[in-house]
C-alpha positions in Angstrom: -7.4 10.8 -25.9 -8.3 7.5 -24.3 -4.7 6.5 -24.0 -3.9 9.7 -22.1 -6.7 9.2 -19.7 -5.5 5.7 -18.9 -1.9 6.8 -18.4 -2.7 9.4 -15.8 -3.8 7.0 -13.0 -0.9 4.8 -13.8 1.6 7.7 -13.4 -0.1 8.7 -10.1 0.0 5.1 -8.8 3.7 4.7 -9.7 4.6 8.1 -8.1 2.8 7.2 -4.9 4.6 3.8 -4.8 8.0 5.5 -5.3 7.3 7.9 -2.5 6.2 5.1 -0.2 9.2 3.0 -1.0 11.6 5.9 -0.2 9.7 6.6 3.0 10.0 3.0 4.2 13.6 2.5 3.1 14.9 4.0 6.3 12.9 1.8 8.7 14.1 -1.3 10.4 16.0 -1.7 13.7 14.4 -4.8 15.0 13.3 -7.9 13.2 9.7 -6.9 13.4 10.4 -3.5 12.0 12.5 -5.0 9.1 9.6 -7.5 8.4 7.1 -4.7 8.3 9.1 -2.3 6.2 10.1 -5.2 3.9 6.4 -6.1 3.5 5.6 -2.5 2.7 8.4 -2.0 0.2 7.7 -5.4 -1.4 4.0 -4.6 -1.7 4.7 -1.2 -3.3 7.2 -2.7 -5.7 4.9 -5.6 -6.6 2.0 -3.3 -7.2 4.1 -1.0 -9.2 5.5 -3.7 -11.4 2.0 -5.1 -11.9 0.6 -1.7 -12.8 3.4 -1.0 -15.2 3.0 -4.4 -17.0 -0.8 -4.5 -17.0 -1.1 -7.3 -14.5 -3.3 -7.5 -11.4 -2.1 -4.8 -8.9 -3.7 -6.6 -6.0 -1.9 -9.9 -6.8 1.4 -8.0 -7.4 1.0 -6.3 -4.0 0.3 -9.5 -2.2 3.1 -11.4 -3.7 5.6 -8.5 -3.3 4.5 -8.0 0.3 5.1 -11.7 1.1 8.5 -11.7 -0.5 9.4 -8.4 1.2 8.3 -9.6 4.6 10.2 -12.8 4.3 13.3 -10.9 3.1 13.0 -8.4 5.9 12.6 -11.1 8.6 15.6 -13.0 7.2 18.0 -10.0 7.2 20.2 -9.1 10.2 21.1 -5.6 11.3 24.7 -6.7 12.3 27.3 -5.7 9.8 30.1 -7.9 11.1 
């Protein structure tokens, strides 16, 4: 019974992270928008990975957000 109680919040957190990731995936015309959406997606993925592996969700979100923001800022919208 205790295992089931612990799994429910984890499933809810991962579902919310997946929904947020999909919502933010379409953002990003300017560098600032790409940085912000990259930070959001990175934080969501980092928190989700930490929650799934039993790590610190806060640390995962901070690290993922930083990596996502840097990646978003470094990308270019031009496809040529």
